[in-house]
C-alpha positions as CSV (number, residue, x, y, z in Angstrom):
1,M,0.0,0.0,0.0
2,T,1.4,3.4,-1.0
3,T,1.1,6.2,1.3
4,E,0.8,9.7,-0.3
5,I,2.3,12.7,1.4
6,S,-0.1,15.6,1.6
7,K,0.9,18.9,0.1
8,E,0.8,20.4,3.5
9,Y,3.5,17.9,4.8
10,T,6.9,19.5,5.4
11,P,9.9,17.2,6.0
12,S,11.9,17.6,9.1
13,R,15.4,19.1,9.0
14,D,17.0,15.7,9.4
15,E,14.8,14.3,6.7
16,F,15.6,17.1,4.3
17,A,19.3,16.8,4.9
18,A,19.1,13.0,4.2
19,L,17.1,13.6,1.0
20,L,19.5,16.3,-0.2
21,T,22.5,14.2,0.6
22,E,21.0,11.3,-1.4
23,S,20.2,13.6,-4.3
24,L,23.8,15.1,-4.3
25,A,25.2,11.6,-4.3
26,K,23.3,10.7,-7.4
27,D,24.6,13.7,-9.2
28,D,28.2,13.2,-8.0
29,V,28.1,16.4,-6.0
30,F,29.9,15.9,-2.6
31,E,30.9,18.0,0.2
32,G,34.7,18.6,0.0
33,S,34.8,18.5,-3.8
34,V,35.0,21.0,-6.7
35,V,31.7,21.5,-8.5
36,K,30.5,23.6,-11.3
37,G,28.0,26.3,-10.7
38,K,26.2,29.1,-12.5
39,V,26.3,32.8,-11.5
40,V,22.6,33.6,-10.8
41,G,23.2,37.0,-9.2
42,I,25.6,39.6,-8.0
43,E,24.9,41.2,-4.6
44,K,27.3,44.0,-3.8
45,D,30.6,42.2,-3.2
46,L,29.2,38.7,-3.4
47,A,28.4,36.4,-6.3
48,V,25.4,34.1,-5.9
49,I,26.3,30.7,-7.3
50,D,23.8,27.9,-8.1
51,V,25.5,24.6,-7.9
52,G,22.5,22.5,-8.9
53,L,19.4,21.1,-7.2
54,K,18.3,24.7,-6.4
55,M,21.2,24.9,-4.0
56,E,22.9,28.3,-3.9
57,G,25.9,29.8,-2.1
58,R,27.6,33.1,-2.0
59,V,31.2,33.7,-2.8
60,P,33.2,37.0,-2.3
61,L,34.0,38.6,-5.7
62,K,37.6,39.1,-4.6
63,E,38.1,35.3,-4.7
64,F,37.5,35.5,-8.5
65,G,40.4,38.0,-8.7
66,V,38.2,41.0,-9.6
67,G,39.1,43.1,-6.6
68,G,35.6,43.3,-5.2
69,K,34.0,44.5,-8.4
70,P,32.1,42.4,-10.9
71,G,34.5,43.0,-13.7
72,D,34.2,40.3,-16.3
73,L,32.1,38.1,-14.0
74,K,28.5,38.3,-14.9
75,V,25.2,36.6,-14.4
76,G,25.0,33.4,-16.5
77,D,28.8,32.6,-16.2
78,T,29.7,29.0,-15.3
79,V,32.4,28.8,-12.6
80,E,34.1,26.1,-10.5
81,V,33.8,26.4,-6.8
82,Y,34.7,24.2,-3.8
83,L,31.6,22.8,-1.9
84,E,32.7,22.9,1.8
85,R,29.3,22.0,3.3
86,I,25.6,22.6,3.4
87,E,24.9,25.4,5.8
88,N,21.3,24.7,6.7
89,A,18.1,22.8,5.9
90,L,17.2,25.4,3.3
91,G,20.0,24.3,1.1
92,E,22.3,27.3,1.6
93,A,25.8,26.1,0.6
94,V,29.2,27.2,1.8
95,L,31.3,27.7,-1.3
96,S,34.9,28.9,-2.0
97,R,36.5,29.9,-5.2
98,D,39.9,30.1,-3.5
99,K,39.8,26.5,-2.4
100,A,38.6,25.4,-5.8
101,R,41.6,27.1,-7.4
102,R,43.8,25.4,-4.7
103,E,42.4,22.0,-5.6
104,E,43.0,22.6,-9.3
105,S,46.5,23.8,-8.6
106,W,47.3,20.8,-6.5
107,T,46.2,18.4,-9.2
108,R,48.1,20.3,-11.9
109,L,51.2,20.7,-9.7
110,E,51.3,17.0,-8.9
111,K,51.3,16.1,-12.6
112,L,54.1,18.6,-13.2
113,S,56.1,17.3,-10.2
114,E,55.8,13.8,-11.5
115,K,57.3,14.9,-14.8
116,G,60.0,16.9,-13.1
117,E,58.8,20.1,-14.9
118,K,59.2,23.6,-13.6
119,V,56.3,25.6,-12.2
120,T,55.6,29.4,-12.2
121,G,54.9,31.2,-9.0
122,V,55.2,34.5,-7.2
123,I,57.1,35.2,-3.9
124,F,54.6,37.2,-1.8
125,N,55.6,36.9,1.9
126,K,58.5,36.3,4.2
127,V,58.2,33.7,6.9
128,K,60.5,32.0,9.4
129,G,63.3,30.3,7.5
130,G,62.2,31.4,4.0
131,F,59.4,32.7,2.0
132,T,55.9,31.8,0.8
133,V,55.2,31.4,-2.9
134,D,51.8,31.5,-4.7
135,L,51.6,28.8,-7.3
136,D,48.4,30.0,-8.8
137,G,46.2,29.1,-5.8
138,A,48.5,26.7,-4.0
139,V,50.9,28.1,-1.4
140,A,54.4,26.7,-1.3
141,F,57.4,27.2,1.0
142,L,60.7,28.5,-0.4
143,P,63.6,27.9,2.0
144,G,66.0,30.8,2.3
145,S,68.8,28.5,1.1
146,Q,66.9,27.8,-2.1
147,V,66.3,31.4,-3.2
148,D,69.5,31.9,-5.2
149,I,72.9,30.3,-5.9
150,R,74.6,32.9,-3.7
151,P,73.2,34.5,-0.5
152,V,70.7,37.2,-1.3
153,R,70.9,40.4,0.8
154,D,67.8,42.1,-0.6
155,I,64.8,40.0,-1.6
156,G,62.8,43.0,-2.6
157,P,63.4,42.9,-6.4
158,L,62.3,39.2,-6.4
159,M,59.0,39.8,-4.6
160,H,55.7,39.8,-6.5
161,Q,57.5,38.9,-9.8
162,P,56.5,35.7,-11.8
163,Q,59.4,33.3,-11.6
164,Q,60.1,29.6,-12.3
165,F,60.6,27.1,-9.5
166,Q,61.3,23.5,-9.1
167,I,59.1,21.4,-6.8
168,L,61.3,19.6,-4.2
169,K,58.5,18.0,-2.1
170,M,54.7,17.7,-2.1
171,D,52.5,16.3,0.6
172,R,48.8,16.8,-0.2
173,R,47.6,15.3,3.0
174,R,49.5,17.9,5.0
175,G,49.1,20.6,2.4
176,N,52.9,21.0,2.2
177,I,54.8,22.1,-0.9
178,V,58.5,22.9,-0.9
179,V,60.0,24.6,-4.0
180,S,63.4,25.8,-5.1
181,R,64.5,28.7,-7.3
182,R,68.1,27.9,-6.8
183,S,67.9,24.6,-8.7
184,V,66.3,26.4,-11.7
185,L,69.2,28.9,-11.7
186,E,71.8,26.1,-11.4
187,E,70.3,24.2,-14.3
188,T,70.2,27.3,-16.4
189,R,73.7,28.2,-15.5
190,A,74.9,24.6,-16.3
191,E,73.3,24.9,-19.7
192,Q,74.9,28.2,-20.3
193,R,78.3,26.9,-19.1
194,A,78.1,23.9,-21.4
195,D,77.2,26.1,-24.4
196,I,80.1,28.5,-23.6
197,V,82.6,25.7,-23.0
198,A,81.6,24.1,-26.4
199,R,82.7,27.4,-28.1
200,L,86.1,27.5,-26.3
201,A,89.3,25.6,-27.3
202,E,92.6,25.0,-25.6
203,G,95.2,27.4,-26.9
204,Q,92.6,30.1,-27.7
205,I,93.4,33.6,-26.6
206,I,90.5,35.5,-25.1
207,D,89.8,38.7,-23.1
208,G,88.4,38.3,-19.6
209,L,87.4,40.4,-16.6
210,V,89.1,39.8,-13.2
211,K,86.2,38.8,-11.0
212,N,88.0,37.7,-7.8
213,I,91.5,37.4,-6.4
214,T,92.7,34.7,-3.9
215,D,96.1,33.8,-2.5
216,Y,96.5,31.1,-5.2
217,G,95.3,32.9,-8.2
218,A,92.5,34.9,-9.8
219,F,89.1,34.0,-11.3
220,I,88.5,35.5,-14.7
221,D,85.0,36.0,-16.2
222,L,85.1,34.8,-19.8
223,G,81.6,36.0,-20.5
224,G,79.3,33.7,-18.5
225,I,81.8,31.2,-17.2
226,D,84.8,31.6,-14.9
227,G,88.3,30.4,-15.5
228,L,91.2,30.1,-13.0
229,L,94.4,32.0,-13.6
230,H,96.9,30.3,-11.2
231,V,99.5,32.5,-9.7
232,T,102.2,30.4,-11.3
233,D,100.8,31.1,-14.7
234,M,100.7,34.9,-14.4
235,A,104.3,35.6,-15.2
236,W,107.6,33.9,-15.8
237,R,109.0,35.6,-12.7
238,R,108.2,34.7,-9.1
239,V,104.8,36.2,-8.1
240,N,104.2,36.2,-4.3
241,H,100.6,37.3,-4.5
242,P,98.3,37.8,-7.5
243,S,97.5,41.4,-6.3
244,E,101.1,42.3,-7.4
245,I,99.9,42.0,-11.0
246,L,96.1,42.2,-11.1
247,N,93.2,44.1,-9.6
248,V,89.5,43.2,-9.4
249,G,87.8,44.8,-12.4
250,D,90.9,44.6,-14.7
251,T,90.4,43.4,-18.3
252,V,93.2,41.0,-19.2
253,K,94.2,38.9,-22.2
254,V,94.6,35.2,-21.3
255,Q,95.2,31.9,-23.1
256,I,93.2,28.8,-22.4
257,I,95.6,26.2,-21.2
258,R,93.3,23.3,-20.3
259,I,89.5,22.5,-20.4
260,N,88.1,19.7,-18.3
261,P,84.9,18.7,-20.2
262,E,83.6,16.7,-17.2
263,T,83.9,19.4,-14.5
264,Q,83.9,22.3,-17.0
265,R,86.9,23.8,-15.3
266,I,89.0,26.1,-17.3
267,S,92.7,26.8,-16.6
268,L,94.1,30.1,-17.9
269,G,97.6,31.5,-18.4
270,M,99.1,35.0,-19.0
271,K,102.8,34.2,-19.1
272,Q,102.1,31.9,-22.1
273,L,101.5,35.0,-24.2
274,Q,105.1,36.1,-23.5
275,S,108.3,34.6,-24.7
276,D,109.8,32.0,-22.4
277,P,113.1,33.5,-21.1
278,W,114.4,29.9,-20.5
279,S,114.3,29.1,-24.2
280,T,117.6,30.9,-24.8
281,I,119.0,30.6,-21.3
282,E,122.3,28.7,-22.2
283,A,123.4,31.3,-24.7
284,K,122.4,34.2,-22.5
285,Y,124.1,32.9,-19.3
286,P,127.2,30.9,-20.2
287,I,129.0,29.0,-17.5
288,G,131.7,31.1,-15.8
289,S,130.1,34.5,-16.7
290,R,129.2,36.9,-13.9
291,F,126.0,38.9,-13.5
292,T,124.3,41.1,-10.9
293,G,121.0,39.9,-9.5
294,T,118.5,40.5,-6.6
295,V,118.1,38.2,-3.7
296,T,114.4,37.2,-3.7
297,N,114.2,34.5,-1.2
298,I,116.4,32.9,1.5
299,A,116.1,29.3,2.7
300,D,118.2,27.1,5.0
301,Y,120.0,25.6,2.0
302,G,120.8,28.8,0.2
303,A,119.4,31.9,-1.5
304,F,117.5,32.6,-4.7
305,V,118.7,35.4,-6.9
306,E,116.6,36.9,-9.8
307,L,118.8,37.5,-12.8
308,E,115.9,38.9,-14.9
309,P,112.1,38.6,-14.7
310,G,111.3,34.9,-14.9
311,V,114.8,33.7,-14.3
312,E,116.1,32.8,-10.9
313,G,119.1,30.9,-9.8
314,L,120.1,29.3,-6.5
315,I,123.3,30.1,-4.5
316,H,123.8,27.0,-2.5
317,V,125.0,27.6,1.0
318,S,128.2,25.8,0.2
319,E,128.9,28.4,-2.6
320,M,128.4,31.5,-0.4
321,S,131.7,31.9,1.4
322,W,135.2,30.6,1.3
323,T,135.6,30.6,5.1
324,K,132.2,30.8,6.7
325,K,131.0,27.2,7.3
326,N,127.7,26.0,8.8
327,V,126.4,29.6,8.7
328,H,122.8,30.3,7.8
329,P,122.5,32.1,4.4
330,G,120.6,34.9,6.1
331,K,123.7,36.0,7.9
332,I,125.6,36.4,4.6
333,V,122.9,38.0,2.3
334,S,119.6,39.6,2.8
335,T,116.4,39.8,0.8
336,S,116.3,42.5,-2.0
337,Q,120.1,42.8,-1.8
338,Q,122.0,43.3,-5.1
339,V,124.7,40.7,-5.4
340,E,127.3,39.7,-8.0
341,V,127.2,36.0,-8.8
342,Q,128.9,33.6,-11.2
343,I,127.1,31.1,-13.4
344,L,128.2,27.6,-12.3
345,E,125.7,25.3,-14.1
346,V,122.7,25.8,-16.4
347,D,119.9,23.1,-16.9
348,P,117.2,24.4,-19.3
349,G,115.2,21.2,-19.0
350,K,114.8,21.5,-15.2
351,R,114.8,25.3,-15.4
352,R,117.6,25.5,-12.9
353,I,120.7,27.7,-12.7
354,S,123.4,27.1,-10.1
355,L,125.1,30.3,-8.9
356,G,128.2,31.0,-6.9
357,L,128.8,34.0,-4.6
358,K,132.2,33.1,-3.3
359,Q,133.6,32.7,-6.8
360,T,133.2,36.5,-7.3
361,Q,135.6,37.1,-4.3
362,D,139.2,36.4,-3.8
363,N,139.9,33.0,-2.3
364,P,141.7,33.7,1.0
365,W,143.2,30.3,0.9
366,D,145.1,31.1,-2.3
367,A,146.4,34.4,-0.8
368,F,147.4,32.6,2.4
369,L,149.3,29.9,0.6
370,A,151.1,32.5,-1.5
371,Q,152.4,34.2,1.6
372,H,152.9,31.1,3.6
373,P,154.4,28.2,1.6
374,K,154.3,24.7,2.9
375,G,156.5,24.3,5.9
376,T,156.1,27.9,7.2
377,E,155.6,28.2,10.9
378,V,152.5,30.3,11.8
379,E,150.8,31.5,14.9
380,G,147.1,32.0,15.7
381,P,144.5,31.8,18.4
382,I,142.7,28.5,19.2
383,R,139.2,28.8,17.8
384,N,137.8,25.4,18.7
385,I,138.8,22.2,20.4
386,T,137.4,18.9,19.2
387,E,138.2,15.2,19.9
388,F,140.2,15.0,16.7
389,G,142.2,18.2,17.0
390,L,142.3,22.0,17.3
391,F,141.1,24.8,15.0
392,I,143.5,27.7,14.8
393,G,142.6,31.1,13.4
394,L,145.1,32.5,10.9
395,E,145.3,35.6,8.7
396,G,142.6,36.5,6.2
397,G,139.9,34.6,8.0
398,V,141.6,31.2,7.3
């Protein structure tokens, strides 16, 4: 037997909610989902949206990106909104365009993340440890360390500007997205470096800009990629510090010595653009000839003397004095002192010149023997006593 409900019968609130839920389920309209609706009216700063089954809701116009004004949004337009819940038994719905955009963004971002593709967003706020980025509805976190390749002192120019980011992490359940701008820059720079390196060749001469100076050399900007000019390749002469030759901002002409295709490291040289003074060293410094040079460095085993820029020779401690034995070279010569030396040996292959200081002075032993032939009796003070004998001081330091 079928019981008819009279026209005067009004279902209870619980019954209406149950009937509405059943109807929504049939039409695949669920709370917590994105649904399509039609704009049926605009009331001041609100848009009235009909999401079906005579169920309406109101959404602030600002959520449609029209700044509180109708703008392009008009009655009859179809829009997507997020159905949060049914407010009451009359069918008033709580809708959100922002949440709909967020759901759309999450779905789109997940697909892009799976493919490893970049996304576009805008940095709009600073938070603890980094910044927040709007990815067209979804909010992501940009750690401070992922903003740029180098530390950024002023983030101002980057704020509110559309930029590309790489998604590092997504957790939809927690609503967590982490992005990186640095990885995009590194990838771009790597591509640029590879392109520049492909156009360079070993032996090529190129102009560069001194970008940075360290104790061991200088970094030269070759137009998008840096090369290292080591201190030993700056000049043929001894260079104690690169700042003796270069200043930051200088434009220099360099030669590409080596290119490592794997690491993309480039080694540069300046001295290679000048003639090697060692190429004619034997003819220029014959054995037995004498020259004047400058003491550049003193060690326990001798002193280095610069004969000309790029050419240094060593006075071994045994070649410094005829009479002073076991004496540190620093007690015989000093740095920057001009000294006359004699060429004892030249080895172009090893780039070595052996010099003698005592050879430029009279040998006191020769003078002593000339005045005191063998058998002559001499007198002198006792200088030292050892187990094997006595050392006697004689004339001329002998």
